[in-house]
C-alpha positions in Angstrom: 0.0 0.0 0.0 2.8 2.3 0.8 4.4 1.8 -2.6 1.0 2.4 -4.3 0.5 5.6 -2.4 3.9 7.0 -3.5 3.5 6.3 -7.2 1.1 9.2 -8.0 3.4 11.6 -6.1 6.4 10.5 -8.0 4.4 10.8 -11.3 3.2 14.3 -10.3 6.7 15.4 -9.4 8.0 14.1 -12.7 5.3 15.9 -14.6 6.1 19.2 -12.7 9.8 18.8 -13.5 9.2 18.2 -17.2 6.7 21.2 -17.3 9.2 23.4 -15.6 12.0 22.5 -17.9 9.8 23.0 -20.9 8.7 26.4 -19.6 12.4 27.3 -19.1 13.2 26.1 -22.6 10.5 28.4 -24.0 11.8 31.5 -22.2 11.3 34.3 -23.0 8.5 33.5 -25.5 5.5 33.7 -23.2 5.5 37.4 -22.4 7.6 40.6 -22.5 10.5 40.9 -20.1 10.2 43.7 -17.5 13.5 45.2 -16.8 13.3 47.1 -13.5 15.7 50.1 -13.3 15.7 51.3 -9.7 16.7 54.8 -10.7 15.1 57.8 -12.4 14.7 58.0 -16.2 17.5 59.9 -17.8 20.2 58.8 -15.3 23.3 56.8 -16.2 21.8 53.3 -15.4 18.6 54.1 -17.2 20.5 55.3 -20.3 22.6 52.1 -20.4 19.6 49.8 -19.6 17.6 51.1 -22.6 20.5 50.5 -25.0 21.1 47.0 -23.8 17.4 46.2 -23.6 17.1 46.9 -27.3 19.9 44.5 -27.9 18.3 41.8 -25.8 15.0 42.3 -27.6 16.9 41.9 -30.9 18.7 38.6 -30.0 15.8 37.1 -28.1 12.9 38.1 -30.3 10.9 39.3 -27.3 10.2 42.9 -26.2 11.9 44.3 -23.1 9.9 46.9 -21.1 11.8 49.4 -18.9 10.1 50.0 -15.5 11.8 52.9 -13.5 11.2 52.5 -9.7 13.5 55.1 -8.2 14.2 55.7 -4.5 16.3 54.7 -1.5 19.4 54.4 -3.7 18.0 51.5 -5.7 16.5 49.5 -2.8 12.9 50.2 -3.7 13.2 48.7 -7.2 15.3 45.8 -5.8 12.6 45.0 -3.2 10.0 44.8 -6.0 12.1 42.3 -8.0 13.0 40.3 -4.9 9.3 39.7 -4.4 8.5 39.0 -8.0 7.8 35.5 -9.4 11.1 33.8 -10.1 10.3 33.0 -13.8 12.7 35.3 -15.6 10.2 37.9 -16.6 11.0 40.4 -13.9 14.7 41.4 -14.0 16.6 43.9 -11.9 19.1 46.1 -13.7 21.0 47.6 -10.7 24.2 49.6 -10.2 27.0 49.7 -7.6 24.6 50.7 -4.8 23.3 47.1 -4.9 26.6 46.1 -3.1 26.6 49.2 -0.8 23.1 49.1 0.5 23.4 46.0 2.7 25.9 47.7 5.0 24.2 51.1 4.9 20.6 50.4 5.6 18.1 47.8 6.9 16.7 46.2 3.8 13.5 44.2 3.3 15.5 41.7 1.4 18.8 39.8 1.7 21.0 40.9 -1.2 23.1 37.7 -1.0 20.2 35.2 -0.7 17.2 36.8 -2.5 18.9 37.4 -5.9 20.9 35.5 -8.5 23.6 37.6 -10.2 23.3 37.0 -13.9 25.9 39.2 -15.6 27.8 42.4 -15.2 26.7 44.5 -18.1 29.0 47.5 -18.1 31.6 49.4 -16.2 32.0 53.2 -16.4 34.1 55.9 -14.7 32.5 58.6 -12.8 33.3 62.2 -13.8 33.7 64.8 -11.0 31.7 67.6 -12.5 30.9 71.2 -11.5 29.0 74.1 -12.9 30.8 75.9 -15.8 30.7 79.1 -13.6 32.6 77.3 -10.7 35.8 79.2 -9.8 37.9 76.0 -9.9 38.9 74.3 -13.1 40.4 71.0 -11.8 40.4 68.8 -8.8 43.5 70.3 -7.3 41.9 73.7 -7.3 38.7 72.4 -5.8 40.6 70.7 -3.0 42.5 73.9 -2.3 39.2 75.9 -2.2 37.5 73.3 0.1 40.4 73.4 2.6 40.3 77.2 2.7 36.5 77.1 3.3 35.8 73.9 5.2 32.0 74.5 5.6 31.2 76.1 2.3 31.1 73.2 -0.2 28.6 70.4 -1.0 28.5 67.4 -3.2 25.5 65.7 -4.9 24.7 62.0 -5.2 21.9 60.0 -6.7 21.0 58.8 -3.2 22.6 57.6 0.0 24.6 54.5 -0.7 25.2 55.3 -4.3 28.7 55.1 -5.8 28.6 58.8 -6.3 28.5 59.2 -2.5 31.1 56.5 -1.9 33.5 58.2 -4.4 33.0 61.6 -2.7 33.5 60.1 0.8 36.7 58.4 -0.4 37.9 61.7 -1.7 37.1 63.3 1.7 38.9 60.6 3.6 42.0 60.7 1.3 42.3 64.5 1.3 40.9 65.7 4.6 38.4 68.1 3.0 34.8 68.6 4.1 31.7 68.7 2.0 28.0 68.4 2.8 26.2 65.5 1.1 23.1 66.5 -0.9 21.3 63.3 -2.0 18.8 63.1 -4.9 16.5 60.3 -6.1 18.4 59.9 -9.3 21.2 61.2 -11.4 19.1 63.4 -13.7 17.9 65.8 -11.0 21.4 65.9 -9.4 22.9 67.0 -12.8 20.3 69.8 -13.1 21.2 71.3 -9.7 25.0 71.0 -10.3 24.6 72.7 -13.7 22.7 75.5 -12.0 25.3 75.8 -9.2 22.9 74.8 -6.4 25.4 72.0 -5.5 29.1 72.4 -6.0 30.4 69.0 -7.3 29.1 65.6 -8.3 30.8 62.3 -9.1 28.4 61.7 -12.0 28.1 58.5 -14.0 29.8 59.2 -17.3 26.8 57.7 -19.2 24.5 60.5 -17.9 27.0 63.4 -17.8 29.5 63.1 -20.7 27.3 64.8 -23.2 26.9 67.8 -20.8 30.6 67.9 -20.4 31.4 67.9 -24.1 28.7 70.5 -24.8 30.1 72.8 -22.1 27.1 72.6 -19.8 29.3 71.0 -17.1 32.9 71.4 -16.2 34.9 68.1 -15.7 37.4 68.3 -12.9 38.7 64.7 -12.9 37.7 61.2 -13.8 37.6 58.4 -11.2 39.0 55.5 -13.2 42.7 54.4 -13.1 43.2 55.7 -16.7 41.9 58.7 -18.6 38.7 58.3 -20.6 39.4 58.2 -24.4 36.3 60.5 -24.8 37.9 63.1 -22.5 41.6 62.8 -23.1 42.4 66.2 -21.5 40.7 65.5 -18.2 43.1 63.9 -15.7 42.3 61.1 -13.3 41.8 61.6 -9.6 45.1 59.8 -9.1 46.9 62.0 -11.6 45.6 64.9 -9.5 47.5 63.7 -6.5 44.9 61.6 -4.7 46.1 58.0 -4.4 45.0 55.2 -4.4 41.7 56.1 -6.1 40.4 53.8 -8.8 36.6 53.9 -8.7 34.2 52.7 -11.5 30.5 52.5 -11.5 29.0 49.2 -12.7 25.6 48.0 -13.8 24.4 44.4 -13.9 21.5 42.0 -14.2 19.9 40.1 -11.3 17.0 37.7 -11.1 15.0 36.7 -8.0 16.2 33.7 -6.1 14.5 30.5 -7.2 14.7 31.3 -10.9 15.4 28.1 -12.8 19.1 27.7 -13.7 18.1 27.2 -17.4 16.4 30.6 -17.4 19.4 32.3 -15.6 21.7 30.8 -18.3 19.4 31.9 -21.1 19.3 35.5 -19.9 23.0 35.5 -19.3 23.5 34.4 -22.9 21.1 37.0 -24.2 23.0 39.7 -22.3 26.3 38.6 -23.7 25.0 38.4 -27.2 23.4 41.8 -26.9 26.6 43.4 -25.7 28.4 41.9 -28.7 26.1 43.7 -31.2 28.1 46.4 -33.0 25.2 48.9 -32.7 25.0 48.4 -28.9 28.7 48.7 -28.4 28.8 51.9 -30.5 26.0 53.5 -28.4 27.6 52.4 -25.1 31.0 53.8 -26.2 29.5 57.2 -26.9 28.4 57.3 -23.3 31.8 56.2 -22.0 30.5 52.8 -21.1 32.7 49.7 -21.3 30.7 46.4 -22.0 31.6 43.5 -19.8 29.1 40.6 -20.2 30.5 38.3 -17.5 29.0 35.0 -16.5 26.8 34.5 -13.5 29.5 32.9 -11.3 32.1 35.6 -11.9 29.6 38.4 -11.4 28.6 36.9 -8.1 32.2 37.0 -6.9 32.6 40.5 -8.2 29.5 41.8 -6.3 30.8 40.1 -3.1 34.2 41.9 -3.4 32.4 45.2 -4.0 30.3 44.8 -0.9 33.4 44.2 1.2 35.3 47.2 -0.2 32.5 49.7 0.3 31.3 48.2 3.5 34.6 49.0 5.1 34.4 52.6 3.9 30.9 53.0 5.3 32.0 51.9 8.7 35.3 53.9 8.7 33.6 57.1 7.6 30.5 56.6 9.7 28.3 57.0 6.7 24.6 56.7 7.2 21.6 56.4 4.9 20.4 59.9 5.9 
């Protein structure tokens, strides 16, 4: 009797497994993919996501819809994806703040357990920008001005826990200068206020700021990467300006909710890699100063863990809070 009772259960389990594998094999043919960008439209992550989404749509044959859910330095959008069905149709396109938030704020999700890293999409330097009317023309001059007037200056970020804040805090720690943090809900409004002179400086994502720099609407003081940007060959790095060590790059990547079938994770990873190999996608990304990466899921997971350790140490040493 015991054997007879188990037979239907085994059969049902087998049917469910076959159905799940078949569903994964059909991905993403059932419905459009929703790509959740947890930052405002017009910011660096949003600009990059829209370019890559077009590439994914081209290689997969399925439409990709961008859903901007800005706030709390990306954690609002991340929370939405963490609670979504793990079927591959709700995808998180997050930035460096994904690895910073866990040590900065109490989250309604576990970044290590509730997500599957799929692929690092791009890396991009940040550009330390100021209003064209600012009295300083490079980082050295800004540091001198900030030391002469310790309570005068401010810096923008696209939210507490963003890489823009971490870069500025690293600059403060390395130089001894002071600057008040002015957080925004996204990169686009931060850029507007820096251009208008309401905030003094901003480590802006190159994807959202390079066109303003080249058009003269923003002044570039330095770039955060280890090497100069080919698009801005006359702008020195932070390290060339005398602040060492200082190699900081923003990154964007794809995440899926925990529990997503491995076949779906692998399929989305392949689509991301194929999209990033398209000449048109690479050309558009290059114009924004973005470097395509397209790593695999395992390597991206290791990278995110290392980023969390690096910035977690800075959060603790500088006493950085989410306010």
